[in-house]
C-alpha positions as CSV (number, residue, x, y, z in Angstrom):
1,M,-2.2,-31.5,26.3
2,A,-2.4,-29.8,29.9
3,G,0.7,-28.0,28.7
4,S,-1.3,-26.4,25.6
5,Y,-4.0,-25.6,27.2
6,K,-2.1,-23.9,29.5
7,N,-0.2,-21.8,26.3
8,F,-3.8,-21.3,25.1
9,M,-5.8,-19.8,28.3
10,K,-2.1,-17.7,29.0
11,L,-2.0,-16.3,25.4
12,L,-6.2,-15.4,26.2
13,E,-5.4,-13.4,29.3
14,S,-4.0,-10.3,27.0
15,W,-7.4,-10.6,25.2
16,P,-9.9,-8.7,27.2
17,L,-13.8,-10.1,27.5
18,D,-16.4,-7.5,26.5
19,K,-19.3,-8.1,29.0
20,S,-21.6,-5.5,27.2
21,K,-21.6,-8.3,24.1
22,V,-23.7,-11.2,26.0
23,G,-23.0,-14.2,24.1
24,S,-21.5,-13.0,21.3
25,D,-17.6,-12.1,22.4
26,L,-15.3,-13.7,20.0
27,G,-12.9,-14.6,23.5
28,Q,-15.7,-15.9,25.6
29,H,-16.5,-17.8,22.6
30,I,-13.0,-18.9,22.2
31,R,-12.3,-19.9,26.0
32,D,-15.7,-22.0,25.5
33,Q,-14.0,-23.7,23.2
34,L,-11.2,-24.2,24.3
35,R,-12.6,-25.5,27.3
36,V,-14.3,-28.2,25.5
37,A,-11.6,-29.1,23.5
38,F,-9.4,-29.5,26.3
39,S,-11.5,-31.4,28.4
40,K,-10.8,-34.2,30.2
41,G,-12.0,-37.3,29.7
42,D,-13.2,-36.8,26.5
43,A,-12.0,-39.8,24.3
44,A,-13.9,-38.7,21.4
45,Y,-12.0,-35.6,20.4
46,Q,-8.3,-35.5,20.8
47,P,-6.7,-32.1,19.8
48,N,-4.3,-33.2,16.6
49,P,-0.6,-31.2,18.4
50,E,0.4,-29.9,14.4
51,Q,-2.9,-28.0,14.5
52,C,-3.2,-27.2,18.5
53,N,0.4,-25.1,17.6
54,R,-1.4,-24.0,14.0
55,Y,-4.1,-22.6,15.6
56,Y,-2.1,-21.3,18.2
57,S,0.5,-18.9,16.3
58,S,-3.2,-18.1,14.1
59,L,-4.3,-16.5,17.2
60,K,-1.2,-14.8,18.4
61,R,-0.9,-13.0,15.6
62,I,-5.1,-11.7,15.8
63,S,-4.6,-11.1,19.9
64,S,-1.5,-9.1,19.1
65,N,-3.1,-7.3,16.1
66,Y,0.1,-8.9,13.7
67,Y,-1.9,-7.6,10.7
68,G,-3.3,-4.4,11.2
69,Q,0.1,-3.0,11.9
70,L,1.0,-5.1,8.6
71,Y,-1.7,-4.5,6.6
72,K,-2.9,-0.5,7.0
73,R,-6.2,-0.1,6.6
74,S,-6.4,1.4,2.6
75,L,-10.1,0.8,1.5
76,L,-12.5,3.0,3.8
77,S,-15.6,1.1,1.8
78,T,-15.2,-2.5,3.5
79,A,-15.3,-2.6,7.5
80,S,-12.0,-3.9,7.7
81,G,-10.4,-1.5,5.5
82,L,-8.2,-4.6,3.7
83,N,-9.5,-6.6,0.4
84,R,-10.4,-10.0,0.4
85,E,-6.6,-11.4,-0.2
86,I,-5.8,-9.9,3.1
87,C,-8.9,-11.4,5.2
88,N,-7.8,-14.3,3.5
89,L,-4.1,-14.9,5.0
90,A,-6.2,-14.7,8.6
91,L,-8.0,-17.6,7.9
92,T,-6.9,-20.8,8.8
93,P,-6.8,-23.4,5.9
94,E,-10.3,-24.9,7.3
95,V,-12.2,-21.5,7.4
96,R,-11.0,-21.1,3.8
97,K,-12.5,-24.2,2.5
98,S,-15.8,-24.0,4.7
99,L,-15.9,-20.8,2.9
100,I,-15.7,-21.7,-0.7
101,E,-18.0,-24.5,0.1
102,E,-20.2,-22.4,1.1
103,D,-20.2,-20.3,-2.2
104,K,-20.5,-23.7,-4.3
105,G,-24.2,-23.6,-3.6
106,I,-24.5,-19.9,-4.1
107,F,-22.3,-19.5,-7.2
108,R,-22.9,-21.4,-10.8
109,R,-21.3,-21.4,-13.6
110,I,-24.5,-21.2,-16.0
111,Y,-22.4,-21.0,-19.5
112,C,-18.3,-22.2,-20.1
113,L,-16.3,-18.8,-20.3
114,K,-13.8,-17.0,-18.4
115,Y,-15.7,-15.6,-15.6
116,D,-18.3,-17.2,-13.0
117,V,-21.2,-15.3,-11.9
118,C,-24.2,-15.9,-9.6
119,S,-27.7,-16.3,-10.1
120,N,-30.0,-14.2,-11.4
121,K,-31.4,-13.6,-7.7
122,D,-28.0,-12.3,-6.1
123,L,-26.4,-11.1,-9.4
124,H,-28.4,-7.5,-10.0
125,V,-31.0,-5.9,-8.7
126,P,-32.7,-3.5,-11.3
127,V,-32.9,0.0,-10.7
128,M,-36.4,2.3,-10.9
129,V,-38.5,-1.3,-11.7
130,Q,-42.3,0.1,-10.6
131,E,-40.8,4.0,-12.4
132,V,-40.0,1.7,-15.7
133,L,-43.5,-0.7,-15.0
134,T,-45.3,3.0,-15.1
135,Y,-44.3,4.4,-18.3
136,M,-44.0,1.9,-19.9
137,V,-47.0,0.0,-19.3
138,P,-46.6,-3.4,-20.4
139,S,-49.2,-4.9,-22.4
140,P,-49.8,-8.3,-24.2
141,G,-48.8,-7.9,-28.2
142,K,-46.3,-5.1,-27.2
143,V,-42.1,-5.3,-28.6
144,Y,-39.5,-3.8,-26.3
145,I,-36.1,-3.4,-26.8
146,D,-33.9,-3.7,-23.5
147,M,-30.7,-2.0,-25.3
148,T,-28.6,-2.9,-21.4
149,F,-30.2,-6.1,-20.5
150,G,-27.2,-7.5,-18.5
151,A,-28.5,-9.8,-16.2
152,G,-32.1,-9.5,-17.0
153,G,-33.7,-7.2,-13.8
154,H,-35.5,-4.9,-15.7
155,A,-36.6,-7.6,-18.4
156,I,-38.0,-10.2,-16.3
157,K,-40.0,-7.5,-14.4
158,L,-42.0,-6.4,-18.4
159,L,-42.7,-10.2,-18.3
160,E,-44.2,-10.9,-14.9
161,H,-46.0,-7.6,-15.7
162,S,-47.3,-8.5,-19.1
163,P,-46.6,-12.3,-20.3
164,D,-47.3,-12.1,-23.2
165,I,-45.2,-9.5,-24.5
166,K,-41.6,-9.9,-26.8
167,I,-38.9,-8.9,-25.5
168,F,-35.5,-8.1,-27.6
169,A,-31.8,-8.4,-25.5
170,L,-28.9,-6.6,-26.4
171,D,-26.4,-6.2,-24.3
172,R,-22.5,-6.3,-25.9
173,D,-21.4,-8.6,-22.7
174,P,-20.9,-12.0,-23.8
175,L,-22.1,-12.8,-20.4
176,S,-24.8,-11.2,-20.6
177,Y,-25.7,-12.8,-23.9
178,E,-25.3,-16.3,-23.2
179,Y,-28.0,-15.6,-19.6
180,A,-30.1,-13.9,-21.8
181,K,-30.1,-17.4,-23.9
182,H,-30.5,-19.4,-21.3
183,L,-33.4,-17.1,-20.1
184,S,-35.1,-17.5,-23.3
185,Q,-35.6,-21.1,-22.4
186,K,-37.5,-20.2,-19.8
187,Y,-39.7,-17.5,-21.8
188,P,-39.2,-19.1,-25.6
189,G,-40.2,-16.8,-28.4
190,Q,-40.4,-14.0,-25.7
191,I,-37.0,-12.9,-24.7
192,I,-34.8,-13.0,-28.2
193,P,-30.6,-13.0,-27.1
194,L,-28.5,-10.2,-29.1
195,L,-25.2,-10.0,-28.8
196,G,-23.6,-6.2,-29.7
197,K,-22.9,-2.3,-29.2
198,F,-25.6,0.4,-29.7
199,S,-24.7,1.1,-33.2
200,E,-24.4,-2.8,-34.0
201,L,-28.2,-3.0,-33.6
202,P,-30.0,-3.0,-37.3
203,Q,-27.6,-5.0,-37.8
204,L,-28.7,-7.7,-35.8
205,L,-32.1,-6.8,-36.0
206,K,-32.4,-7.0,-40.0
207,P,-32.5,-11.8,-39.5
208,H,-35.6,-10.5,-37.5
209,N,-37.1,-8.8,-40.2
210,V,-38.2,-6.0,-37.4
211,K,-39.0,-2.9,-39.5
212,E,-38.3,0.9,-38.5
213,N,-41.6,2.8,-36.2
214,S,-42.4,-0.9,-34.9
215,I,-41.0,-0.8,-31.3
216,D,-43.4,-0.1,-28.4
217,G,-40.4,0.9,-26.0
218,I,-37.1,1.3,-25.5
219,L,-35.0,0.3,-22.3
220,F,-31.2,1.9,-21.7
221,D,-29.7,1.2,-18.2
222,F,-26.4,2.6,-18.6
223,G,-23.4,2.4,-16.6
224,C,-22.0,-1.2,-15.7
225,S,-24.0,-3.6,-14.2
226,S,-23.2,-5.3,-11.1
227,M,-22.1,-8.5,-12.3
228,Q,-19.1,-7.0,-14.4
229,F,-18.5,-4.8,-10.7
230,D,-18.9,-8.0,-8.3
231,T,-16.4,-9.8,-10.7
232,A,-12.6,-9.2,-10.3
233,N,-11.5,-10.2,-13.5
234,R,-13.2,-7.8,-15.4
235,G,-11.5,-4.6,-14.0
236,F,-13.8,-2.0,-13.8
237,S,-14.0,-2.4,-9.4
238,L,-12.1,-1.0,-7.0
239,S,-13.0,-3.2,-3.7
240,K,-11.7,-6.0,-6.2
241,D,-8.1,-6.7,-7.0
242,G,-7.8,-7.6,-10.8
243,P,-6.2,-6.8,-14.0
244,L,-7.0,-3.6,-15.8
245,D,-9.5,-4.7,-18.6
246,M,-12.3,-2.7,-18.3
247,R,-14.2,-3.9,-21.5
248,M,-17.6,-4.2,-21.5
249,D,-16.9,-6.5,-24.9
250,G,-15.2,-8.9,-22.7
251,L,-13.4,-11.9,-24.9
252,R,-15.2,-10.8,-28.1
253,C,-13.2,-7.9,-29.4
254,P,-9.5,-9.1,-28.3
255,S,-8.0,-6.6,-30.2
256,Q,-9.7,-4.0,-28.8
257,V,-7.3,-1.9,-25.9
258,T,-7.8,-2.2,-22.2
259,A,-7.6,0.1,-19.5
260,A,-4.3,-1.5,-19.0
261,D,-3.0,-0.6,-22.9
262,V,-4.3,3.2,-22.4
263,L,-2.0,3.6,-19.1
264,E,0.8,1.9,-21.0
265,K,0.6,4.0,-24.8
266,A,-1.1,7.0,-24.2
267,T,0.6,10.5,-23.4
268,E,0.2,12.6,-20.2
269,E,-1.9,15.3,-22.2
270,D,-4.0,12.3,-22.7
271,L,-4.4,10.7,-19.9
272,A,-5.5,13.8,-17.9
273,R,-8.3,15.2,-20.9
274,I,-9.3,11.9,-20.6
275,I,-9.4,11.5,-17.0
276,K,-10.4,15.4,-16.6
277,I,-13.4,15.1,-19.7
278,Y,-14.6,11.3,-18.5
279,G,-14.0,11.0,-15.2
280,Q,-15.0,14.8,-14.4
281,E,-11.5,14.9,-12.1
282,K,-10.1,18.2,-10.6
283,R,-6.9,16.2,-10.2
284,A,-6.6,15.0,-13.5
285,K,-3.2,16.6,-14.1
286,K,-1.2,15.2,-11.4
287,I,-2.8,12.1,-11.8
288,A,-1.7,11.4,-14.8
289,H,1.7,13.0,-14.1
290,A,2.1,10.3,-11.5
291,I,0.9,7.1,-14.2
292,I,3.9,8.5,-16.3
293,D,6.0,8.7,-13.5
294,A,5.0,5.6,-12.5
295,R,5.6,3.8,-16.2
296,Y,9.3,4.8,-16.3
297,M,10.1,4.1,-12.7
298,F,9.5,0.4,-12.3
299,R,6.9,-1.1,-15.0
300,K,3.3,-0.7,-15.8
301,L,0.4,-0.5,-14.2
302,E,-1.2,-4.0,-14.9
303,T,-4.4,-4.7,-11.6
304,T,-6.7,-2.5,-9.9
305,K,-5.0,-3.0,-6.9
306,E,-1.8,-0.9,-8.4
307,L,-3.6,2.2,-9.9
308,A,-5.6,2.5,-6.7
309,Q,-2.4,2.6,-4.8
310,L,-0.8,5.1,-6.9
311,I,-4.2,7.3,-7.5
312,E,-4.8,7.2,-3.3
313,S,-0.7,7.6,-2.8
314,T,-1.4,10.7,-5.5
315,L,-4.0,12.8,-3.5
316,D,-1.7,12.0,-0.1
317,G,-4.8,9.9,1.0
318,E,-7.2,12.7,0.0
319,I,-10.6,11.9,1.4
320,R,-13.7,12.2,-0.2
321,K,-17.4,11.5,0.2
322,D,-20.5,10.2,-2.5
323,S,-23.8,12.0,-2.2
324,L,-25.4,9.7,0.7
325,G,-21.7,10.7,3.1
326,R,-20.6,7.9,2.6
327,F,-16.2,7.9,2.1
328,S,-15.6,7.2,-1.3
329,H,-11.9,6.1,-2.8
330,S,-10.1,9.0,-4.5
331,A,-9.1,6.5,-7.3
332,T,-13.0,6.7,-8.4
333,K,-13.2,9.2,-10.9
334,T,-10.6,8.1,-12.7
335,F,-11.9,4.5,-12.9
336,Q,-14.6,6.1,-14.6
337,A,-13.1,7.8,-16.8
338,L,-10.8,4.9,-18.6
339,R,-14.2,2.6,-18.4
340,I,-15.9,5.5,-20.5
341,F,-13.0,5.9,-22.9
342,V,-11.7,1.9,-23.4
343,N,-16.1,1.1,-24.0
344,N,-16.6,4.1,-26.1
345,E,-19.8,5.3,-24.3
346,L,-20.8,8.5,-24.8
347,N,-20.9,8.1,-28.8
348,E,-22.3,4.4,-28.3
349,I,-25.4,6.0,-26.0
350,N,-25.7,8.8,-28.6
351,Y,-26.3,7.2,-31.4
352,G,-28.6,4.5,-29.5
353,I,-30.7,7.2,-29.0
354,L,-30.7,7.7,-32.6
355,L,-31.4,4.2,-33.3
356,A,-34.2,4.7,-31.0
357,Q,-36.4,7.8,-32.6
358,V,-35.8,4.9,-36.2
359,Y,-37.0,2.0,-34.1
360,L,-39.8,3.5,-32.0
361,K,-43.5,4.0,-33.2
362,L,-45.6,7.3,-32.8
363,S,-46.5,7.3,-29.5
364,G,-43.6,4.4,-28.5
365,L,-41.7,5.0,-25.6
366,L,-37.9,5.6,-24.6
367,I,-36.7,5.6,-21.3
368,T,-33.0,5.9,-20.1
369,I,-31.5,5.3,-16.6
370,S,-28.3,7.2,-16.2
371,F,-26.2,7.1,-13.3
372,H,-23.9,10.0,-14.1
373,S,-23.9,13.9,-15.4
374,L,-21.9,12.8,-18.4
375,E,-24.8,9.8,-19.6
376,D,-27.4,12.8,-18.5
377,T,-26.6,15.3,-20.2
378,I,-26.2,13.6,-23.9
379,V,-30.2,12.8,-23.1
380,K,-31.2,16.0,-22.4
381,R,-29.4,17.2,-25.3
382,H,-31.4,15.0,-27.5
383,I,-34.9,16.0,-25.3
384,S,-34.0,20.2,-25.9
385,G,-33.2,19.4,-29.6
386,N,-29.6,20.3,-29.4
387,I,-27.9,18.5,-31.6
388,T,-25.5,19.2,-34.4
389,D,-25.1,16.9,-37.2
390,N,-26.3,13.8,-35.4
391,V,-24.4,14.6,-32.3
392,A,-25.1,16.1,-28.8
393,N,-23.4,20.0,-28.2
394,A,-21.7,19.8,-25.9
395,V,-23.2,22.9,-24.0
396,A,-26.8,23.9,-23.8
397,L,-27.9,25.7,-25.9
398,K,-28.3,29.2,-23.9
399,Y,-24.7,29.0,-23.1
400,A,-23.6,28.0,-27.1
401,N,-23.6,32.1,-28.3
402,Y,-25.1,34.8,-27.3
403,G,-24.7,37.0,-30.4
404,K,-25.9,34.1,-32.7
405,T,-29.5,34.8,-34.0
406,F,-31.4,32.1,-36.2
407,D,-33.1,31.8,-39.5
408,K,-36.5,30.5,-40.2
409,D,-35.4,27.0,-40.9
410,E,-32.8,26.5,-38.4
411,F,-35.8,28.3,-35.7
412,E,-38.2,25.6,-37.3
413,R,-35.9,23.0,-36.7
414,L,-34.8,23.4,-33.0
415,T,-38.4,23.5,-32.5
416,Q,-40.0,20.3,-34.3
417,I,-38.8,18.2,-31.7
418,P,-39.6,14.7,-32.0
419,W,-39.7,14.0,-28.0
420,K,-42.3,14.6,-25.4
421,M,-41.4,14.5,-21.4
422,M,-43.9,12.2,-19.7
423,H,-43.1,14.2,-16.8
424,K,-42.2,17.4,-15.2
425,H,-38.7,17.2,-14.0
426,V,-36.1,14.2,-13.9
427,L,-37.2,11.0,-11.6
428,T,-34.7,9.5,-9.0
429,P,-35.0,6.6,-6.5
430,T,-37.2,6.7,-3.2
431,A,-35.5,6.8,-0.2
432,E,-36.6,3.5,0.3
433,E,-34.8,2.1,-2.7
434,I,-31.2,3.9,-1.4
435,K,-31.6,2.0,1.8
436,T,-31.8,-0.9,0.2
437,N,-29.9,-1.1,-3.1
438,P,-27.3,2.3,-2.6
439,R,-26.3,1.2,-6.3
440,S,-29.5,3.0,-7.3
441,R,-28.0,6.7,-5.3
442,S,-27.2,8.2,-8.6
443,A,-29.6,7.2,-10.6
444,K,-32.0,9.2,-12.9
445,L,-34.6,8.2,-15.1
446,R,-35.8,10.3,-17.7
447,A,-39.3,8.7,-19.9
448,I,-40.0,10.5,-23.0
449,M,-42.4,9.6,-25.7
450,K,-41.6,10.1,-29.6
451,V,-44.3,12.5,-31.0
452,K,-43.0,13.0,-34.5
């Protein structure tokens, strides 16, 4: 064993010590552990030669920056620039096993479907909770609809604030529906799980004898939930490699097209339009052209990693930053565009607001939380009455037609808006909330009352 000890110490000579990190320097820690492991007369622990060789090889690769040269930095959203799979290659089997065992204490399966999710505490931090409670004013006997239940963050806060209320928990994601059923056991008769899209709400409420003009408050929290982003197999996240699925309905609608289907079958012109309109991506044509080239050069794109790398190489490693000045991946807007297109999100939002007008009672509250301008614009169009044939117009009224004049009936229709804003300007998260929950940084909350 003396020879092995000398080999380890010789290897560590190329690993300089950082004296500024007293008690926390990795190089010093490894040296100390080696001295303990190879100390003479230590009969309780004798290192296994095969284990020593494996540790020596791993340490040699790390000290020579083997992984840094083999795997170039590809992600700006992580400290190492590497994804989870690549990082695992640098870990010993014992370390990976300990991490898995540790995860078992945090994560648990709460339903028997394809995906695992963690407990509600770790799943989702609800956005702008205090503002929701302030304007919704939950009180005993009232009935609410959470149109985007997700992991139940807002619903639970409403129940904690006023226990004697009823909440219809709607979500199109089967995982959220299963969690709503799980939570309904804790709050019997107060949480009623509903599985479906916004447009399916009337059929879902019919068995519960919910009449029009009978709901006290409706809440929309648009976009993806944290558990959808955090589950690699759903295909929503850039930072987790998984199949290009992106269906919010999950396995509920197996015939629904996936993001991979769109990339495989859509024309270059259609792809450019999808990416430009739904992703607000300025380089949409270039990205669409690269996707078509990739389709004919090797094979169809099937994983989030393949698409992200393709876009990154197409845009020559273009560096972008988000609203907080943090690095943002160049494929972020393309992923957003595909997700919106696959799930028909904007049409669902438009129809959802129309249904909210039908089911809310007079003085009932509608609260919307949007995360990008496409969602927020639809809400603003409905608030201002700028809709045609029940569809939000593409542009604001003042830009629609400079030469148009309105007759009396049109003028009355435009001014007879059924909504009243409860605050002067759009509400955004506080600096403290953004610091503790960075995903809330782009949230915009609007609280409106039904007055007609």
